[in-house]
Structures are given as structure tokens and as C-alpha cells.
N, CA, C and O of each residue as an XYZ file, in Angstrom:
360
protein
N       0.804     -1.306      0.083
C       0.059     -0.059      0.003
C       0.779      1.286      0.050
O       1.751      1.393      0.798
N       0.385      2.306     -0.682
C       1.209      3.548     -0.733
C       0.268      4.683     -0.101
O      -0.927      4.794     -0.375
N       0.955      5.489      0.762
C       0.457      6.651      1.357
C       1.294      7.763      0.904
O       2.521      7.704      0.825
N       0.487      8.905      0.574
C       1.124     10.223      0.284
C       0.257     11.268      0.332
O      -0.927     11.091      0.617
N       0.758     12.449      0.060
C       0.093     13.765      0.011
C      -0.330     14.204     -1.423
O       0.567     14.309     -2.259
N      -1.497     14.445     -1.750
C      -1.778     14.773     -3.098
C      -1.241     16.148     -3.501
O      -1.430     17.141     -2.799
N      -0.589     16.172     -4.614
C       0.248     17.399     -5.003
C      -0.344     17.978     -6.310
O       0.165     18.978     -6.816
N      -1.356     17.395     -6.831
C      -1.936     17.908     -8.130
C      -2.799     19.049     -8.011
O      -2.716     19.764     -7.012
N      -3.640     19.297     -8.953
C      -4.711     20.343     -8.950
C      -5.841     19.880     -8.280
O      -6.017     18.663     -8.217
N      -6.781     20.786     -7.675
C      -7.906     20.415     -7.141
C      -8.786     19.716     -8.119
O      -8.776     20.102     -9.288
N      -9.615     18.635     -7.720
C     -10.519     18.170     -8.702
C     -11.690     17.484     -7.862
O     -11.475     17.193     -6.685
N     -12.882     17.232     -8.431
C     -13.980     16.691     -7.798
C     -14.271     15.378     -8.573
O     -14.124     15.286     -9.792
N     -14.651     14.475     -7.854
C     -15.128     13.035     -8.438
C     -16.102     12.372     -7.627
O     -16.150     12.597     -6.418
N     -16.908     11.545     -8.209
C     -17.959     10.688     -7.517
C     -17.392      9.744     -6.507
O     -16.364      9.104     -6.727
N     -18.080      9.666     -5.385
C     -17.692      8.876     -4.217
C     -18.343      7.498     -4.333
O     -19.520      7.333     -4.653
N     -17.525      6.578     -4.062
C     -17.977      5.056     -4.140
C     -17.690      4.419     -2.709
O     -16.996      3.413     -2.562
N     -18.280      5.092     -1.706
C     -18.062      4.582     -0.300
C     -18.824      3.388     -0.045
O     -18.392      2.463      0.642
N     -20.078      3.406     -0.651
C     -20.988      2.239     -0.214
C     -21.153      1.046     -1.289
O     -21.197     -0.149     -0.996
N     -21.233      1.590     -2.583
C     -21.394      0.547     -3.690
C     -20.406      0.685     -4.812
O     -19.649      1.654     -4.862
N     -20.402     -0.146     -5.596
C     -19.574      0.029     -6.803
C     -20.131      0.889     -7.931
O     -19.482      1.262     -8.908
N     -21.398      1.154     -7.683
C     -21.964      2.020     -8.727
C     -22.020      3.546     -8.371
O     -22.580      4.345     -9.122
N     -21.429      3.914     -7.216
C     -21.310      5.248     -6.767
C     -22.543      5.607     -5.779
O     -23.497      4.843     -5.631
N     -22.436      6.686     -5.210
C     -23.591      7.033     -4.258
C     -24.136      8.452     -4.737
O     -24.840      9.129     -3.988
N     -23.790      8.863     -5.988
C     -24.303     10.136     -6.483
C     -23.645     11.304     -5.986
O     -23.812     12.341     -6.628
N     -22.950     11.329     -4.994
C     -22.290     12.536     -4.344
C     -20.764     12.726     -4.878
O     -20.077     11.736     -5.131
N     -20.321     13.914     -5.019
C     -19.071     14.164     -5.330
C     -18.149     14.644     -4.178
O     -18.643     15.344     -3.294
N     -16.822     14.303     -4.141
C     -15.927     14.834     -3.021
C     -14.884     15.725     -3.793
O     -14.428     15.329     -4.866
N     -14.556     16.773     -3.317
C     -13.571     17.633     -3.851
C     -12.286     17.323     -3.130
O     -12.212     17.344     -1.901
N     -11.302     17.042     -3.901
C      -9.870     16.677     -3.399
C      -8.890     17.943     -3.695
O      -8.679     18.379     -4.826
N      -8.385     18.407     -2.624
C      -7.474     19.625     -2.711
C      -6.028     19.178     -2.602
O      -5.746     18.134     -2.014
N      -5.167     19.904     -3.127
C      -3.768     19.689     -2.863
C      -3.503     19.453     -1.242
O      -4.118     20.173     -0.455
N      -2.707     18.578     -0.810
C      -2.441     18.448      0.558
C      -3.280     17.207      1.189
O      -3.011     16.721      2.287
N      -4.297     16.777      0.377
C      -5.061     15.639      0.876
C      -4.222     14.455      1.210
O      -3.194     14.251      0.564
N      -4.552     13.735      2.081
C      -3.792     12.313      2.215
C      -4.475     11.224      1.332
O      -5.688     11.015      1.363
N      -3.617     10.567      0.565
C      -4.266      9.501     -0.328
C      -3.594      8.200      0.085
O      -2.394      8.136      0.355
N      -4.377      7.234      0.119
C      -4.011      5.765      0.345
C      -4.466      4.973     -0.902
O      -5.630      5.029     -1.300
N      -3.506      4.229     -1.508
C      -3.706      3.432     -2.717
C      -3.030      2.327     -2.727
O      -2.085      2.224     -1.944
N      -3.333      1.329     -3.549
C      -2.507      0.203     -3.958
C      -2.551     -0.027     -5.388
O      -3.619     -0.039     -6.000
N      -1.280     -0.232     -6.013
C      -1.254     -0.303     -7.314
C      -0.538     -1.700     -7.787
O       0.535     -2.081     -7.320
N      -1.203     -2.328     -8.671
C      -0.702     -3.605     -9.208
C       0.033     -3.395    -10.406
O      -0.415     -2.647    -11.276
N       1.246     -4.053    -10.549
C       2.048     -3.890    -11.777
C       1.187     -4.408    -12.873
O       1.296     -3.874    -13.977
N       0.308     -5.425    -12.696
C      -0.444     -5.959    -13.889
C      -1.750     -5.125    -14.211
O      -2.158     -4.932    -15.356
N      -2.373     -4.641    -13.022
C      -3.682     -4.094    -13.160
C      -3.808     -2.546    -12.951
O      -4.893     -1.995    -13.138
N      -2.871     -1.955    -12.626
C      -2.940     -0.469    -12.313
C      -3.409     -0.288    -10.775
O      -3.146     -1.104     -9.892
N      -4.082      0.804    -10.605
C      -4.614      1.182     -9.323
C      -5.711      0.124     -8.841
O      -6.645     -0.127     -9.603
N      -5.626     -0.472     -7.656
C      -6.624     -1.386     -7.220
C      -7.724     -0.749     -6.375
O      -8.870     -1.196     -6.325
N      -7.260      0.414     -5.662
C      -8.229      1.154     -4.820
C      -7.508      2.494     -4.643
O      -6.291      2.637     -4.762
N      -8.443      3.524     -4.327
C      -7.934      4.859     -4.094
C      -8.905      5.463     -2.863
O     -10.135      5.479     -2.919
N      -8.239      5.871     -1.935
C      -9.016      6.471     -0.708
C      -8.347      7.834     -0.525
O      -7.130      8.008     -0.602
N      -9.251      8.786     -0.275
C      -8.732     10.239     -0.029
C      -9.365     10.774      1.169
O     -10.512     10.471      1.495
N      -8.631     11.557      1.813
C      -9.219     12.221      3.023
C      -9.716     13.654      2.651
O      -9.022     14.478      2.055
N     -10.983     13.853      3.069
C     -11.669     15.173      2.703
C     -11.228     16.178      3.719
O     -10.663     15.814      4.751
N     -11.469     17.420      3.455
C     -11.070     18.560      4.325
C     -11.564     18.368      5.703
O     -10.853     18.732      6.640
N     -12.781     17.799      5.922
C     -13.437     17.517      7.180
C     -12.788     16.341      7.948
O     -13.257     16.005      9.035
N     -11.722     15.709      7.412
C     -11.269     14.436      8.117
C     -11.782     13.168      7.593
O     -11.146     12.128      7.767
N     -12.911     13.194      6.953
C     -13.586     11.916      6.549
C     -12.858     11.292      5.410
O     -12.188     11.960      4.623
N     -12.997     10.029      5.337
C     -12.243      9.285      4.127
C     -13.316      8.873      3.165
O     -14.448      8.588      3.555
N     -12.938      8.840      1.851
C     -13.802      8.377      0.767
C     -13.065      7.654     -0.272
O     -11.888      7.886     -0.549
N     -13.813      6.752     -0.847
C     -13.169      5.892     -1.861
C     -13.597      6.493     -3.326
O     -14.753      6.830     -3.583
N     -12.643      6.570     -4.134
C     -12.871      7.075     -5.510
C     -12.594      5.828     -6.334
O     -11.785      4.944     -6.053
N     -13.490      5.904     -7.528
C     -13.219      4.699     -8.483
C     -12.021      4.873     -9.228
O     -11.697      5.962     -9.703
N     -11.281      3.718     -9.356
C      -9.958      3.563    -10.043
C     -10.177      3.912    -11.613
O      -9.237      4.322    -12.294
N     -11.318      3.745    -12.076
C     -11.561      4.052    -13.604
C     -12.242      5.274    -13.964
O     -12.620      5.484    -15.116
N     -12.425      6.156    -12.928
C     -13.092      7.377    -13.193
C     -12.240      8.364    -13.922
O     -11.213      8.746    -13.362
N     -12.563      8.846    -15.172
C     -11.651      9.897    -15.824
C     -11.526     11.112    -15.146
O     -10.613     11.871    -15.473
N     -12.388     11.448    -14.151
C     -12.285     12.818    -13.466
C     -11.182     12.681    -12.333
O     -10.867     13.707    -11.729
N     -10.595     11.517    -12.019
C      -9.607     11.423    -10.954
C      -8.119     11.341    -11.519
O      -7.658     10.332    -12.053
N      -7.484     12.444    -11.347
C      -6.078     12.520    -11.927
C      -5.118     11.570    -11.384
O      -3.976     11.457    -11.830
N      -5.605     10.864    -10.383
C      -4.550      9.912     -9.688
C      -4.578      8.535    -10.560
O      -3.894      7.570    -10.217
N      -5.345      8.511    -11.614
C      -5.263      7.271    -12.415
C      -4.737      7.743    -13.676
O      -5.125      8.794    -14.187
N      -3.801      6.935    -14.223
C      -3.292      5.605    -13.952
C      -2.149      5.352    -13.071
O      -1.744      4.233    -12.757
N      -1.584      6.644    -12.638
C      -0.378      6.439    -11.932
C      -0.439      7.424    -10.700
O      -0.006      8.574    -10.765
N      -1.037      6.855     -9.525
C      -1.153      7.651     -8.366
C       0.111      8.368     -7.927
O       0.129      9.566     -7.641
N       1.135      7.587     -7.891
C       2.497      7.944     -7.369
C       3.020      9.142     -7.913
O       3.776      9.873     -7.273
N       2.606      9.394     -9.193
C       3.044     10.589    -10.036
C       2.371     11.914     -9.450
O       2.855     13.026     -9.660
N       1.248     11.710     -8.719
C       0.773     12.915     -8.191
C       0.711     13.042     -6.648
O      -0.104     13.723     -6.027
N       1.698     12.282     -6.129
C       1.795     12.246     -4.517
C       3.240     12.757     -4.174
O       4.220     12.521     -4.881
N       3.262     13.451     -3.063
C       4.563     13.852     -2.344
C       4.592     13.080     -1.122
O       3.584     12.637     -0.571
N       5.878     12.920     -0.684
C       5.986     12.318      0.683
C       5.519     10.790      0.774
O       4.971     10.333      1.777
N       5.772     10.112     -0.282
C       5.244      8.720     -0.392
C       5.898      7.804      0.585
O       7.124      7.825      0.692
N       5.121      6.951      1.350
C       5.542      5.896      2.234
C       4.790      4.665      1.623
O       3.665      4.719      1.126
N       5.598      3.518      1.735
C       4.999      2.297      1.498
C       4.820      1.484      2.742
O       5.728      1.384      3.567
N       3.711      0.932      2.879
C       3.316      0.224      4.246
C       2.640     -1.071      3.852
O       2.120     -1.282      2.756
N       2.714     -2.019      4.996
C       2.186     -3.204      4.779
C       0.990     -3.199      5.962
O       1.290     -2.732      7.061
N      -0.149     -3.637      5.771
C      -1.124     -3.728      6.873
C      -1.132     -5.191      7.343
O      -1.404     -6.139      6.606
N      -0.844     -5.271      8.501
C      -0.892     -6.592      9.200
C      -2.309     -6.884      9.824
O      -2.740     -8.035      9.764
N      -2.950     -6.025     10.339
C      -4.326     -6.213     10.917
C      -5.118     -4.909     10.894
O      -4.559     -3.820     11.022
N      -6.395     -5.044     10.733
C      -7.341     -3.929     10.750
C      -8.277     -4.144     11.974
O      -8.967     -5.152     12.124
N      -8.228     -3.104     12.820
C      -9.071     -3.171     13.950
C      -8.282     -3.643     15.147
O      -7.067     -3.821     15.058
N      -8.952     -3.848     16.266
C      -8.236     -4.208     17.626
C      -8.079     -5.733     17.684
O      -7.544     -6.263     18.659
């Protein structure tokens, strides 16, 4: 998994927090937003999560043409860190 700070231009894209068809709302992503993603060498981005200005997290669709993090999220991130998740929750 890759974590970094979004360094591109502000954009808005549909949110896919609940379903794979989108929930009809858009989230604006500004420079400085925290981004969590995983990219496969074979398939490109597998998922993209961004932190909104209010601190909430939202999933964006990896194939959405409005998302400049696709196809190469790392090209739009500063301060990249690669981490492994061993466990989620307590």
C-alpha cells in the first residue's frame, strides 16, 4: 500500500463509499489531501482512498476519468511511504 500527500490540482469526483455504482455525491480533493492507494504492476490502481477537508475518508473509483490519480497515483503524490497492513481493528 502507498500513502502520500496529493500534489496535483484540485478536482471533484464521484464517491464510491457504499457501492460499486457510486452514491451520487462528489468529493472535492485539494492539494495536501492524504491519499491511500495500492497499485498492481499488472492491473494498475486497485483502490484509491482520499481524506476530505473535514477529515472523513472516501473511496474514489479507479477507472473514473475525473480522477487525475489514475493511472499512476504515485506521480501525483508527495512524501510517499509504502506500508504493509498486518491487521485492521483491535
